[in-house]
PyMOL Python script that loads the backbone (N, CA, C, O; Angstrom):
from pymol import cmd

cmd.read_pdbstr("""\
ATOM      1  N   ILE A   1     -10.667 -14.674 -23.980  1.00  0.00           N
ATOM      2  CA  ILE A   1     -12.198 -14.888 -24.292  1.00  0.00           C
ATOM      3  C   ILE A   1     -12.940 -14.608 -23.166  1.00  0.00           C
ATOM      4  O   ILE A   1     -12.706 -15.279 -22.161  1.00  0.00           O
ATOM      5  N   TRP A   2     -13.870 -13.668 -23.126  1.00  0.00           N
ATOM      6  CA  TRP A   2     -14.546 -13.340 -22.129  1.00  0.00           C
ATOM      7  C   TRP A   2     -15.916 -14.278 -21.840  1.00  0.00           C
ATOM      8  O   TRP A   2     -16.989 -13.756 -22.141  1.00  0.00           O
ATOM      9  N   ASP A   3     -15.931 -15.362 -21.386  1.00  0.00           N
ATOM     10  CA  ASP A   3     -16.684 -16.169 -20.982  1.00  0.00           C
ATOM     11  C   ASP A   3     -17.225 -16.010 -19.944  1.00  0.00           C
ATOM     12  O   ASP A   3     -16.695 -15.127 -19.269  1.00  0.00           O
ATOM     13  N   PHE A   4     -18.512 -16.732 -19.269  1.00  0.00           N
ATOM     14  CA  PHE A   4     -18.927 -16.546 -17.775  1.00  0.00           C
ATOM     15  C   PHE A   4     -18.036 -16.677 -16.745  1.00  0.00           C
ATOM     16  O   PHE A   4     -18.116 -15.995 -15.723  1.00  0.00           O
ATOM     17  N   ARG A   5     -16.989 -17.701 -16.983  1.00  0.00           N
ATOM     18  CA  ARG A   5     -16.306 -17.790 -16.053  1.00  0.00           C
ATOM     19  C   ARG A   5     -15.062 -16.478 -15.930  1.00  0.00           C
ATOM     20  O   ARG A   5     -14.818 -16.020 -14.814  1.00  0.00           O
ATOM     21  N   ALA A   6     -14.456 -16.036 -16.950  1.00  0.00           N
ATOM     22  CA  ALA A   6     -14.004 -14.913 -16.981  1.00  0.00           C
ATOM     23  C   ALA A   6     -14.232 -13.479 -16.435  1.00  0.00           C
ATOM     24  O   ALA A   6     -13.471 -12.622 -15.985  1.00  0.00           O
ATOM     25  N   ILE A   7     -15.569 -13.543 -16.646  1.00  0.00           N
ATOM     26  CA  ILE A   7     -16.457 -12.157 -16.545  1.00  0.00           C
ATOM     27  C   ILE A   7     -16.583 -12.406 -14.854  1.00  0.00           C
ATOM     28  O   ILE A   7     -16.279 -11.493 -14.087  1.00  0.00           O
ATOM     29  N   GLY A   8     -16.956 -13.435 -14.463  1.00  0.00           N
ATOM     30  CA  GLY A   8     -17.016 -13.898 -13.045  1.00  0.00           C
ATOM     31  C   GLY A   8     -15.908 -13.388 -12.307  1.00  0.00           C
ATOM     32  O   GLY A   8     -16.086 -12.512 -11.461  1.00  0.00           O
ATOM     33  N   MET A   9     -14.651 -13.910 -12.579  1.00  0.00           N
ATOM     34  CA  MET A   9     -13.422 -13.643 -11.988  1.00  0.00           C
ATOM     35  C   MET A   9     -13.189 -12.052 -11.857  1.00  0.00           C
ATOM     36  O   MET A   9     -12.771 -11.445 -10.871  1.00  0.00           O
ATOM     37  N   PHE A  10     -13.550 -11.568 -13.044  1.00  0.00           N
ATOM     38  CA  PHE A  10     -13.604  -9.916 -13.259  1.00  0.00           C
ATOM     39  C   PHE A  10     -14.044  -9.139 -12.114  1.00  0.00           C
ATOM     40  O   PHE A  10     -13.437  -8.260 -11.503  1.00  0.00           O
ATOM     41  N   ILE A  11     -15.516  -9.743 -11.882  1.00  0.00           N
ATOM     42  CA  ILE A  11     -16.447  -9.110 -11.054  1.00  0.00           C
ATOM     43  C   ILE A  11     -15.977  -9.240  -9.991  1.00  0.00           C
ATOM     44  O   ILE A  11     -16.044  -8.191  -9.350  1.00  0.00           O
ATOM     45  N   CYS A  12     -15.313 -10.399  -9.240  1.00  0.00           N
ATOM     46  CA  CYS A  12     -14.786 -10.924  -8.315  1.00  0.00           C
ATOM     47  C   CYS A  12     -13.539  -9.900  -7.661  1.00  0.00           C
ATOM     48  O   CYS A  12     -13.391  -9.403  -6.544  1.00  0.00           O
ATOM     49  N   VAL A  13     -12.726  -9.846  -8.931  1.00  0.00           N
ATOM     50  CA  VAL A  13     -11.593  -9.149  -8.564  1.00  0.00           C
ATOM     51  C   VAL A  13     -11.900  -7.492  -8.110  1.00  0.00           C
ATOM     52  O   VAL A  13     -11.349  -6.892  -7.187  1.00  0.00           O
ATOM     53  N   VAL A  14     -12.864  -7.000  -8.975  1.00  0.00           N
ATOM     54  CA  VAL A  14     -13.450  -5.783  -8.833  1.00  0.00           C
ATOM     55  C   VAL A  14     -13.963  -5.400  -7.342  1.00  0.00           C
ATOM     56  O   VAL A  14     -13.684  -4.391  -6.694  1.00  0.00           O
ATOM     57  N   LEU A  15     -14.824  -6.535  -6.968  1.00  0.00           N
ATOM     58  CA  LEU A  15     -15.559  -6.301  -6.011  1.00  0.00           C
ATOM     59  C   LEU A  15     -14.925  -6.496  -4.581  1.00  0.00           C
ATOM     60  O   LEU A  15     -15.142  -5.789  -3.598  1.00  0.00           O
ATOM     61  N   VAL A  16     -14.021  -7.698  -4.668  1.00  0.00           N
ATOM     62  CA  VAL A  16     -13.098  -7.974  -3.669  1.00  0.00           C
ATOM     63  C   VAL A  16     -11.862  -6.866  -3.280  1.00  0.00           C
ATOM     64  O   VAL A  16     -11.651  -6.315  -2.200  1.00  0.00           O
ATOM     65  N   GLY A  17     -11.010  -6.731  -4.769  1.00  0.00           N
ATOM     66  CA  GLY A  17      -9.711  -6.123  -4.755  1.00  0.00           C
ATOM     67  C   GLY A  17     -10.002  -4.622  -4.472  1.00  0.00           C
ATOM     68  O   GLY A  17      -9.161  -3.866  -3.984  1.00  0.00           O
ATOM     69  N   THR A  18     -11.334  -4.231  -4.839  1.00  0.00           N
ATOM     70  CA  THR A  18     -11.542  -2.623  -4.586  1.00  0.00           C
ATOM     71  C   THR A  18     -12.671  -2.068  -3.798  1.00  0.00           C
ATOM     72  O   THR A  18     -12.543  -1.018  -3.168  1.00  0.00           O
ATOM     73  N   VAL A  19     -13.504  -2.583  -3.816  1.00  0.00           N
ATOM     74  CA  VAL A  19     -14.654  -2.367  -3.093  1.00  0.00           C
ATOM     75  C   VAL A  19     -14.418  -2.748  -1.657  1.00  0.00           C
ATOM     76  O   VAL A  19     -14.540  -1.867  -0.806  1.00  0.00           O
ATOM     77  N   ALA A  20     -14.098  -3.951  -1.306  1.00  0.00           N
ATOM     78  CA  ALA A  20     -14.094  -4.361   0.223  1.00  0.00           C
ATOM     79  C   ALA A  20     -12.440  -3.826   0.250  1.00  0.00           C
ATOM     80  O   ALA A  20     -12.392  -3.595   1.458  1.00  0.00           O
ATOM     81  N   ALA A  21     -11.624  -3.617  -0.047  1.00  0.00           N
ATOM     82  CA  ALA A  21     -10.534  -3.048   0.075  1.00  0.00           C
ATOM     83  C   ALA A  21     -10.536  -1.399   0.463  1.00  0.00           C
ATOM     84  O   ALA A  21      -9.673  -0.816   1.119  1.00  0.00           O
ATOM     85  N   PHE A  22     -11.648  -0.872  -0.078  1.00  0.00           N
ATOM     86  CA  PHE A  22     -12.019   0.567   0.188  1.00  0.00           C
ATOM     87  C   PHE A  22     -12.493   0.598   1.633  1.00  0.00           C
ATOM     88  O   PHE A  22     -12.077   1.293   2.560  1.00  0.00           O
ATOM     89  N   TYR A  23     -13.250  -0.118   1.616  1.00  0.00           N
ATOM     90  CA  TYR A  23     -14.341  -0.228   2.965  1.00  0.00           C
ATOM     91  C   TYR A  23     -13.742  -0.522   4.073  1.00  0.00           C
ATOM     92  O   TYR A  23     -14.230  -0.079   5.112  1.00  0.00           O
ATOM     93  N   CYS A  24     -12.408  -1.428   4.133  1.00  0.00           N
ATOM     94  CA  CYS A  24     -12.006  -1.844   5.006  1.00  0.00           C
ATOM     95  C   CYS A  24     -10.754  -0.746   5.482  1.00  0.00           C
ATOM     96  O   CYS A  24     -10.501  -0.586   6.676  1.00  0.00           O
ATOM     97  N   PHE A  25     -10.118  -0.124   4.559  1.00  0.00           N
ATOM     98  CA  PHE A  25      -9.446   1.137   4.706  1.00  0.00           C
ATOM     99  C   PHE A  25     -10.216   2.077   5.253  1.00  0.00           C
ATOM    100  O   PHE A  25      -9.687   2.615   6.226  1.00  0.00           O
ATOM    101  N   PHE A  26     -11.526   2.555   4.908  1.00  0.00           N
ATOM    102  CA  PHE A  26     -12.093   3.757   5.524  1.00  0.00           C
ATOM    103  C   PHE A  26     -12.647   3.163   7.144  1.00  0.00           C
ATOM    104  O   PHE A  26     -12.620   3.927   8.109  1.00  0.00           O
ATOM    105  N   GLU A  27     -13.057   1.954   7.251  1.00  0.00           N
ATOM    106  CA  GLU A  27     -13.284   1.467   8.527  1.00  0.00           C
ATOM    107  C   GLU A  27     -12.306   1.534   9.349  1.00  0.00           C
ATOM    108  O   GLU A  27     -12.531   1.875  10.510  1.00  0.00           O
ATOM    109  N   GLY A  28     -11.038   1.230   8.931  1.00  0.00           N
ATOM    110  CA  GLY A  28      -9.618   1.668   9.778  1.00  0.00           C
ATOM    111  C   GLY A  28      -9.394   3.003  10.093  1.00  0.00           C
ATOM    112  O   GLY A  28      -8.845   3.380  11.128  1.00  0.00           O
ATOM    113  N   VAL A  29      -9.798   3.692   9.244  1.00  0.00           N
ATOM    114  CA  VAL A  29      -9.385   5.232   9.467  1.00  0.00           C
ATOM    115  C   VAL A  29     -10.175   5.527  10.416  1.00  0.00           C
ATOM    116  O   VAL A  29      -9.665   6.205  11.308  1.00  0.00           O
ATOM    117  N   LYS A  30     -11.697   5.137  10.584  1.00  0.00           N
ATOM    118  CA  LYS A  30     -12.838   5.310  11.693  1.00  0.00           C
ATOM    119  C   LYS A  30     -11.920   4.854  13.085  1.00  0.00           C
ATOM    120  O   LYS A  30     -11.911   5.597  14.067  1.00  0.00           O
ATOM    121  N   LEU A  31     -11.216   3.667  13.069  1.00  0.00           N
ATOM    122  CA  LEU A  31     -10.357   3.092  13.977  1.00  0.00           C
ATOM    123  C   LEU A  31      -9.674   3.829  14.706  1.00  0.00           C
ATOM    124  O   LEU A  31      -9.840   4.157  15.881  1.00  0.00           O
ATOM    125  N   ILE A  32      -8.718   4.144  13.815  1.00  0.00           N
ATOM    126  CA  ILE A  32      -7.039   4.481  14.237  1.00  0.00           C
ATOM    127  C   ILE A  32      -7.109   6.218  13.837  1.00  0.00           C
ATOM    128  O   ILE A  32      -6.191   6.825  14.389  1.00  0.00           O
ATOM    129  N   GLY A  33      -7.824   6.913  13.173  1.00  0.00           N
ATOM    130  CA  GLY A  33      -7.696   8.112  12.596  1.00  0.00           C
ATOM    131  C   GLY A  33      -7.076   8.569  11.478  1.00  0.00           C
ATOM    132  O   GLY A  33      -6.386   7.746  10.877  1.00  0.00           O
ATOM    133  N   PRO A  34      -7.127   9.375  11.163  1.00  0.00           N
ATOM    134  CA  PRO A  34      -6.745   9.743   9.397  1.00  0.00           C
ATOM    135  C   PRO A  34      -5.093  10.022   9.615  1.00  0.00           C
ATOM    136  O   PRO A  34      -4.348   9.706   8.687  1.00  0.00           O
ATOM    137  N   GLY A  35      -4.633  10.497  10.597  1.00  0.00           N
ATOM    138  CA  GLY A  35      -3.163  10.620  10.793  1.00  0.00           C
ATOM    139  C   GLY A  35      -2.252   9.216  10.636  1.00  0.00           C
ATOM    140  O   GLY A  35      -1.396   9.025   9.772  1.00  0.00           O
ATOM    141  N   LYS A  36      -2.608   8.399  11.564  1.00  0.00           N
ATOM    142  CA  LYS A  36      -2.255   6.939  11.558  1.00  0.00           C
ATOM    143  C   LYS A  36      -2.451   6.425  10.317  1.00  0.00           C
ATOM    144  O   LYS A  36      -1.460   5.923   9.786  1.00  0.00           O
ATOM    145  N   ALA A  37      -3.348   6.421   9.795  1.00  0.00           N
ATOM    146  CA  ALA A  37      -3.817   5.791   8.611  1.00  0.00           C
ATOM    147  C   ALA A  37      -2.953   6.387   7.572  1.00  0.00           C
ATOM    148  O   ALA A  37      -2.387   5.581   6.834  1.00  0.00           O
ATOM    149  N   SER A  38      -2.781   7.429   7.410  1.00  0.00           N
ATOM    150  CA  SER A  38      -1.955   7.967   6.141  1.00  0.00           C
ATOM    151  C   SER A  38      -0.763   7.552   6.147  1.00  0.00           C
ATOM    152  O   SER A  38      -0.166   7.447   5.075  1.00  0.00           O
ATOM    153  N   LEU A  39      -0.013   7.150   7.617  1.00  0.00           N
ATOM    154  CA  LEU A  39       1.264   6.755   7.750  1.00  0.00           C
ATOM    155  C   LEU A  39       1.093   5.191   7.088  1.00  0.00           C
ATOM    156  O   LEU A  39       1.878   4.806   6.222  1.00  0.00           O
ATOM    157  N   PHE A  40       0.240   4.533   7.474  1.00  0.00           N
ATOM    158  CA  PHE A  40      -0.011   3.161   7.141  1.00  0.00           C
ATOM    159  C   PHE A  40      -0.215   3.127   5.430  1.00  0.00           C
ATOM    160  O   PHE A  40      -0.206   2.043   4.847  1.00  0.00           O
ATOM    161  N   VAL A  41      -0.338   3.993   4.933  1.00  0.00           N
ATOM    162  CA  VAL A  41      -0.699   4.117   3.506  1.00  0.00           C
ATOM    163  C   VAL A  41       0.378   4.373   2.785  1.00  0.00           C
ATOM    164  O   VAL A  41       0.585   3.909   1.663  1.00  0.00           O
ATOM    165  N   SER A  42       1.133   5.146   3.418  1.00  0.00           N
ATOM    166  CA  SER A  42       2.353   5.581   3.077  1.00  0.00           C
ATOM    167  C   SER A  42       3.516   4.599   2.848  1.00  0.00           C
ATOM    168  O   SER A  42       4.263   4.744   1.880  1.00  0.00           O
ATOM    169  N   ILE A  43       3.688   3.500   3.824  1.00  0.00           N
ATOM    170  CA  ILE A  43       4.512   2.447   4.241  1.00  0.00           C
ATOM    171  C   ILE A  43       4.017   1.194   2.941  1.00  0.00           C
ATOM    172  O   ILE A  43       4.669   0.156   2.824  1.00  0.00           O
ATOM    173  N   GLU A  44       2.925   1.462   2.135  1.00  0.00           N
ATOM    174  CA  GLU A  44       2.637   0.334   1.287  1.00  0.00           C
ATOM    175  C   GLU A  44       3.377   0.200   0.148  1.00  0.00           C
ATOM    176  O   GLU A  44       3.173  -0.806  -0.532  1.00  0.00           O
ATOM    177  N   PRO A  45       4.499   1.292  -0.339  1.00  0.00           N
ATOM    178  CA  PRO A  45       5.349   1.097  -1.255  1.00  0.00           C
ATOM    179  C   PRO A  45       6.266   0.363  -0.839  1.00  0.00           C
ATOM    180  O   PRO A  45       6.623  -0.593  -1.527  1.00  0.00           O
ATOM    181  N   LEU A  46       6.786   0.603   0.231  1.00  0.00           N
ATOM    182  CA  LEU A  46       7.972  -0.059   0.753  1.00  0.00           C
ATOM    183  C   LEU A  46       7.686  -1.552   1.140  1.00  0.00           C
ATOM    184  O   LEU A  46       8.551  -2.415   0.986  1.00  0.00           O
ATOM    185  N   MET A  47       6.532  -1.809   1.612  1.00  0.00           N
ATOM    186  CA  MET A  47       6.215  -3.154   2.076  1.00  0.00           C
ATOM    187  C   MET A  47       5.972  -3.944   0.535  1.00  0.00           C
ATOM    188  O   MET A  47       6.133  -5.162   0.463  1.00  0.00           O
ATOM    189  N   ALA A  48       5.691  -3.376  -0.315  1.00  0.00           N
ATOM    190  CA  ALA A  48       5.228  -4.107  -1.603  1.00  0.00           C
ATOM    191  C   ALA A  48       6.539  -4.303  -2.390  1.00  0.00           C
ATOM    192  O   ALA A  48       6.698  -5.255  -3.154  1.00  0.00           O
ATOM    193  N   THR A  49       7.388  -3.442  -2.184  1.00  0.00           N
ATOM    194  CA  THR A  49       8.951  -3.614  -2.518  1.00  0.00           C
ATOM    195  C   THR A  49       9.515  -4.871  -1.913  1.00  0.00           C
ATOM    196  O   THR A  49       9.692  -5.859  -2.624  1.00  0.00           O
ATOM    197  N   ILE A  50       9.738  -4.876  -0.933  1.00  0.00           N
ATOM    198  CA  ILE A  50      10.086  -5.869   0.326  1.00  0.00           C
ATOM    199  C   ILE A  50       9.421  -7.117  -0.121  1.00  0.00           C
ATOM    200  O   ILE A  50      10.268  -7.990  -0.308  1.00  0.00           O
ATOM    201  N   PHE A  51       8.147  -7.541  -0.372  1.00  0.00           N
ATOM    202  CA  PHE A  51       7.285  -8.344  -0.386  1.00  0.00           C
ATOM    203  C   PHE A  51       7.940  -8.867  -2.042  1.00  0.00           C
ATOM    204  O   PHE A  51       8.098 -10.067  -2.265  1.00  0.00           O
ATOM    205  N   THR A  52       8.198  -8.052  -2.857  1.00  0.00           N
ATOM    206  CA  THR A  52       8.425  -8.353  -3.999  1.00  0.00           C
ATOM    207  C   THR A  52      10.047  -9.245  -4.083  1.00  0.00           C
ATOM    208  O   THR A  52      10.428 -10.296  -4.599  1.00  0.00           O
ATOM    209  N   VAL A  53      10.414  -8.610  -3.609  1.00  0.00           N
ATOM    210  CA  VAL A  53      12.037  -9.492  -3.546  1.00  0.00           C
ATOM    211  C   VAL A  53      12.080 -10.631  -2.812  1.00  0.00           C
ATOM    212  O   VAL A  53      12.802 -11.592  -3.076  1.00  0.00           O
ATOM    213  N   MET A  54      11.232 -10.542  -1.782  1.00  0.00           N
ATOM    214  CA  MET A  54      11.308 -11.776  -0.983  1.00  0.00           C
ATOM    215  C   MET A  54      10.585 -13.143  -1.353  1.00  0.00           C
ATOM    216  O   MET A  54      10.905 -14.290  -1.041  1.00  0.00           O
ATOM    217  N   PHE A  55       9.391 -12.627  -2.198  1.00  0.00           N
ATOM    218  CA  PHE A  55       8.654 -13.788  -2.429  1.00  0.00           C
ATOM    219  C   PHE A  55       8.455 -13.932  -4.180  1.00  0.00           C
ATOM    220  O   PHE A  55       7.995 -14.973  -4.648  1.00  0.00           O
ATOM    221  N   MET A  56       8.759 -13.047  -4.854  1.00  0.00           N
ATOM    222  CA  MET A  56       8.794 -13.086  -6.244  1.00  0.00           C
ATOM    223  C   MET A  56      10.074 -13.337  -6.805  1.00  0.00           C
ATOM    224  O   MET A  56      10.229 -13.713  -7.967  1.00  0.00           O
ATOM    225  N   GLY A  57      11.347 -13.057  -5.683  1.00  0.00           N
ATOM    226  CA  GLY A  57      12.604 -13.030  -6.355  1.00  0.00           C
ATOM    227  C   GLY A  57      12.951 -12.097  -7.371  1.00  0.00           C
ATOM    228  O   GLY A  57      13.663 -12.479  -8.301  1.00  0.00           O
ATOM    229  N   ALA A  58      12.504 -10.811  -7.312  1.00  0.00           N
ATOM    230  CA  ALA A  58      12.925  -9.744  -7.758  1.00  0.00           C
ATOM    231  C   ALA A  58      14.502  -9.161  -7.589  1.00  0.00           C
ATOM    232  O   ALA A  58      14.945  -9.088  -6.443  1.00  0.00           O
ATOM    233  N   LYS A  59      15.200  -8.818  -8.523  1.00  0.00           N
ATOM    234  CA  LYS A  59      16.544  -8.554  -8.275  1.00  0.00           C
ATOM    235  C   LYS A  59      16.684  -6.813  -8.211  1.00  0.00           C
ATOM    236  O   LYS A  59      16.226  -6.151  -9.142  1.00  0.00           O
ATOM    237  N   PHE A  60      17.267  -6.233  -7.190  1.00  0.00           N
ATOM    238  CA  PHE A  60      17.468  -4.685  -6.971  1.00  0.00           C
ATOM    239  C   PHE A  60      18.417  -4.217  -7.819  1.00  0.00           C
ATOM    240  O   PHE A  60      19.427  -4.916  -7.892  1.00  0.00           O
ATOM    241  N   VAL A  61      18.385  -3.303  -8.435  1.00  0.00           N
ATOM    242  CA  VAL A  61      19.647  -2.681  -9.194  1.00  0.00           C
ATOM    243  C   VAL A  61      19.822  -1.325  -8.142  1.00  0.00           C
ATOM    244  O   VAL A  61      19.138  -1.048  -7.157  1.00  0.00           O
ATOM    245  N   PHE A  62      20.939  -0.625  -8.695  1.00  0.00           N
ATOM    246  CA  PHE A  62      21.214   0.795  -7.959  1.00  0.00           C
ATOM    247  C   PHE A  62      19.923   1.733  -8.019  1.00  0.00           C
ATOM    248  O   PHE A  62      19.552   2.148  -6.921  1.00  0.00           O
ATOM    249  N   VAL A  63      19.266   2.087  -9.007  1.00  0.00           N
ATOM    250  CA  VAL A  63      18.054   3.001  -8.838  1.00  0.00           C
ATOM    251  C   VAL A  63      16.959   2.406  -7.938  1.00  0.00           C
ATOM    252  O   VAL A  63      16.084   3.069  -7.382  1.00  0.00           O
ATOM    253  N   ASP A  64      17.074   1.423  -7.883  1.00  0.00           N
ATOM    254  CA  ASP A  64      16.038   0.362  -6.994  1.00  0.00           C
ATOM    255  C   ASP A  64      16.162   0.809  -5.325  1.00  0.00           C
ATOM    256  O   ASP A  64      15.312   1.161  -4.507  1.00  0.00           O
ATOM    257  N   TYR A  65      17.543   0.630  -5.248  1.00  0.00           N
ATOM    258  CA  TYR A  65      18.351   1.153  -4.004  1.00  0.00           C
ATOM    259  C   TYR A  65      17.982   2.777  -3.400  1.00  0.00           C
ATOM    260  O   TYR A  65      17.956   3.273  -2.274  1.00  0.00           O
ATOM    261  N   ILE A  66      17.757   3.224  -4.608  1.00  0.00           N
ATOM    262  CA  ILE A  66      17.851   5.223  -4.416  1.00  0.00           C
ATOM    263  C   ILE A  66      16.223   5.286  -4.194  1.00  0.00           C
ATOM    264  O   ILE A  66      15.832   6.021  -3.288  1.00  0.00           O
ATOM    265  N   GLY A  67      15.327   4.620  -4.902  1.00  0.00           N
ATOM    266  CA  GLY A  67      13.932   4.816  -4.464  1.00  0.00           C
ATOM    267  C   GLY A  67      13.646   4.224  -3.145  1.00  0.00           C
ATOM    268  O   GLY A  67      12.889   4.849  -2.402  1.00  0.00           O
ATOM    269  N   LEU A  68      14.155   3.087  -2.745  1.00  0.00           N
ATOM    270  CA  LEU A  68      13.745   2.490  -1.434  1.00  0.00           C
ATOM    271  C   LEU A  68      14.243   3.591  -0.314  1.00  0.00           C
ATOM    272  O   LEU A  68      13.697   3.656   0.787  1.00  0.00           O
ATOM    273  N   ALA A  69      15.350   4.464  -0.706  1.00  0.00           N
ATOM    274  CA  ALA A  69      16.008   5.018   0.202  1.00  0.00           C
ATOM    275  C   ALA A  69      15.161   6.346   0.465  1.00  0.00           C
ATOM    276  O   ALA A  69      15.024   6.889   1.561  1.00  0.00           O
ATOM    277  N   CYS A  70      14.616   6.766  -0.761  1.00  0.00           N
ATOM    278  CA  CYS A  70      13.634   7.919  -0.728  1.00  0.00           C
ATOM    279  C   CYS A  70      12.434   7.750  -0.312  1.00  0.00           C
ATOM    280  O   CYS A  70      12.014   8.843   0.067  1.00  0.00           O
ATOM    281  N   ILE A  71      11.500   6.773  -0.161  1.00  0.00           N
ATOM    282  CA  ILE A  71      10.363   6.192   0.364  1.00  0.00           C
ATOM    283  C   ILE A  71      10.684   6.328   1.940  1.00  0.00           C
ATOM    284  O   ILE A  71       9.958   6.992   2.681  1.00  0.00           O
ATOM    285  N   THR A  72      11.922   5.589   2.425  1.00  0.00           N
ATOM    286  CA  THR A  72      12.215   5.341   3.701  1.00  0.00           C
ATOM    287  C   THR A  72      12.413   6.963   4.175  1.00  0.00           C
ATOM    288  O   THR A  72      11.801   7.190   5.218  1.00  0.00           O
ATOM    289  N   VAL A  73      13.081   8.039   3.671  1.00  0.00           N
ATOM    290  CA  VAL A  73      13.116   9.158   4.264  1.00  0.00           C
ATOM    291  C   VAL A  73      11.783   9.904   4.093  1.00  0.00           C
ATOM    292  O   VAL A  73      11.606  10.764   4.955  1.00  0.00           O
ATOM    293  N   MET A  74      10.740   9.769   3.123  1.00  0.00           N
ATOM    294  CA  MET A  74       9.999  10.358   2.992  1.00  0.00           C
ATOM    295  C   MET A  74       8.810   9.893   4.138  1.00  0.00           C
ATOM    296  O   MET A  74       7.973  10.683   4.573  1.00  0.00           O
ATOM    297  N   LEU A  75       8.902   8.495   4.527  1.00  0.00           N
ATOM    298  CA  LEU A  75       8.156   8.041   5.560  1.00  0.00           C
ATOM    299  C   LEU A  75       8.810   8.579   7.026  1.00  0.00           C
ATOM    300  O   LEU A  75       8.034   8.663   7.978  1.00  0.00           O
ATOM    301  N   ILE A  76       9.940   8.869   7.175  1.00  0.00           N
ATOM    302  CA  ILE A  76      10.484   9.660   8.471  1.00  0.00           C
ATOM    303  C   ILE A  76      10.207  10.795   8.633  1.00  0.00           C
ATOM    304  O   ILE A  76      10.148  11.199   9.794  1.00  0.00           O
ATOM    305  N   LEU A  77       9.966  11.624   7.640  1.00  0.00           N
ATOM    306  CA  LEU A  77       9.613  12.786   7.439  1.00  0.00           C
ATOM    307  C   LEU A  77       8.032  13.093   7.859  1.00  0.00           C
ATOM    308  O   LEU A  77       7.593  13.848   8.727  1.00  0.00           O
ATOM    309  N   LEU A  78       7.485  12.406   7.112  1.00  0.00           N
ATOM    310  CA  LEU A  78       5.960  12.222   7.556  1.00  0.00           C
ATOM    311  C   LEU A  78       5.786  12.073   9.101  1.00  0.00           C
ATOM    312  O   LEU A  78       5.087  12.802   9.804  1.00  0.00           O
ATOM    313  N   ALA A  79       6.586  10.934   9.543  1.00  0.00           N
ATOM    314  CA  ALA A  79       6.207  10.525  11.029  1.00  0.00           C
ATOM    315  C   ALA A  79       6.748  11.484  11.916  1.00  0.00           C
ATOM    316  O   ALA A  79       6.361  11.553  13.082  1.00  0.00           O
ATOM    317  N   VAL A  80       7.767  12.358  11.368  1.00  0.00           N
ATOM    318  CA  VAL A  80       8.393  13.267  12.579  1.00  0.00           C
ATOM    319  C   VAL A  80       7.861  14.619  12.537  1.00  0.00           C
ATOM    320  O   VAL A  80       7.784  15.285  13.569  1.00  0.00           O
ATOM    321  N   GLY A  81       7.462  15.097  11.324  1.00  0.00           N
ATOM    322  CA  GLY A  81       7.165  16.368  10.725  1.00  0.00           C
ATOM    323  C   GLY A  81       5.711  16.417  10.974  1.00  0.00           C
ATOM    324  O   GLY A  81       5.157  17.483  11.242  1.00  0.00           O
ATOM    325  N   GLY A  82       5.048  15.247  10.891  1.00  0.00           N
ATOM    326  CA  GLY A  82       3.164  15.243  11.080  1.00  0.00           C
ATOM    327  C   GLY A  82       2.870  15.526  12.487  1.00  0.00           C
ATOM    328  O   GLY A  82       1.678  15.787  12.650  1.00  0.00           O
ATOM    329  N   GLU A  83       3.619  15.559  13.623  1.00  0.00           N
ATOM    330  CA  GLU A  83       3.118  15.550  14.729  1.00  0.00           C
ATOM    331  C   GLU A  83       2.708  16.888  15.032  1.00  0.00           C
ATOM    332  O   GLU A  83       3.337  17.923  14.811  1.00  0.00           O
ATOM    333  N   SER A  84       1.519  16.744  15.594  1.00  0.00           N
ATOM    334  CA  SER A  84       0.786  18.091  15.861  1.00  0.00           C
ATOM    335  C   SER A  84       0.913  18.514  17.532  1.00  0.00           C
ATOM    336  O   SER A  84       0.861  17.618  18.375  1.00  0.00           O
ATOM    337  N   LYS A  85       1.060  19.747  17.875  1.00  0.00           N
ATOM    338  CA  LYS A  85       1.477  20.291  19.031  1.00  0.00           C
ATOM    339  C   LYS A  85       0.096  20.674  19.677  1.00  0.00           C
ATOM    340  O   LYS A  85      -0.522  21.620  19.188  1.00  0.00           O
ATOM    341  N   GLU A  86      -0.381  20.041  20.667  1.00  0.00           N
ATOM    342  CA  GLU A  86      -1.898  20.181  21.082  1.00  0.00           C
ATOM    343  C   GLU A  86      -1.537  20.610  22.550  1.00  0.00           C
ATOM    344  O   GLU A  86      -2.432  20.859  23.358  1.00  0.00           O
TER     345      GLU A  86
END
""", "prot")
cmd.dss("prot")
cmd.show_as("cartoon", "prot")
cmd.util.cbc("prot")
cmd.orient("prot")
């Protein structure tokens, strides 16, 4: 039911969860640079997975461990292979 409270909550989620988050991200990119910011963004799936297991009680199955390993390998490749020679 879309009453005034539901519409207000929806607008709050859109503004805080999207607009404010992107604003903070772009301000952070200005401060630390695009290279480091891309590494922080790349670690988000890994941290979301860890927090889901810790706080939500999710159980891992074999495929989840494979995905976690793939994310970790990708982060290592980005960190090591992304260094520029200046």
